[in-house]
C-alpha positions in Angstrom: 0.0 0.0 0.0 1.2 3.5 -0.7 0.3 6.7 1.2 1.0 10.2 0.0 -0.3 13.6 1.3 -1.0 16.7 -0.6 -3.6 19.4 -1.2 -7.2 18.2 -1.6 -9.1 21.5 -1.8 -11.2 21.7 -5.0 -14.9 20.9 -5.1 -18.1 21.9 -6.7 -21.8 21.4 -5.6 -24.4 20.7 -8.2 -27.6 22.1 -6.7 -29.8 20.6 -9.4 -28.7 17.1 -8.8 -27.6 17.6 -5.2 -24.2 16.2 -5.8 -20.9 17.3 -4.3 -18.1 16.7 -6.8 -14.5 16.6 -5.3 -11.5 17.0 -7.6 -8.3 15.4 -6.6 -5.1 16.6 -8.0 -3.7 13.9 -10.2 -0.2 14.3 -8.6 -1.4 13.2 -5.2 -3.3 10.1 -6.5 -0.5 9.2 -9.0 2.2 9.4 -6.3 0.2 7.0 -3.9 -0.3 4.7 -6.9 3.3 4.7 -7.7 4.2 3.9 -4.0 1.9 1.0 -4.2 3.4 -0.3 -7.4 7.0 -0.1 -6.0 5.9 -1.5 -2.7 6.9 -4.5 -0.7 4.3 -7.1 0.1 2.6 -6.6 3.4 4.2 -3.2 4.0 2.7 0.4 4.0 5.0 2.9 2.3 4.8 6.6 2.7 6.3 9.5 0.9 8.3 12.2 2.8 5.3 14.5 2.9 3.3 11.8 4.7 6.3 10.9 7.0 6.3 14.5 8.3 2.6 14.2 9.3 3.0 10.7 11.0 6.4 10.8 12.6 5.4 12.0 16.0 2.7 9.3 16.3 4.2 6.2 14.4 7.6 4.6 14.0 8.7 4.7 10.4 11.9 3.4 8.8 13.5 5.1 5.8 13.9 2.7 2.8 17.1 2.6 0.8 15.4 3.7 -2.4 14.5 7.2 -3.4 11.3 7.3 -5.5 10.8 10.0 -8.1 11.6 13.2 -6.1 10.9 11.8 -2.6 12.3 9.6 0.1 10.3 6.5 0.9 9.5 5.2 4.4 8.0 2.1 5.8 5.2 2.5 8.4 6.1 0.2 11.3 3.8 0.7 14.3 2.1 3.3 16.5 4.1 5.0 19.3 2.9 4.6 22.8 1.9 7.9 24.3 
């Protein structure tokens, strides 16, 4: 599995059909998809952007590879608080 964090801000509301349409920037989705494709079985990989959000709450290990413009980390386990 691959996790990547980025902006997710664009949406529209269709009043006629009562639909909320959310637009995901392709870069966020594609980066997570790339992380999954390059992943190791049974592991959750994160990009550096997601690492910065999770590092205070989870143990993560830096992987030896650097994937297209970002470092890769493996999510290990939650920290005890």
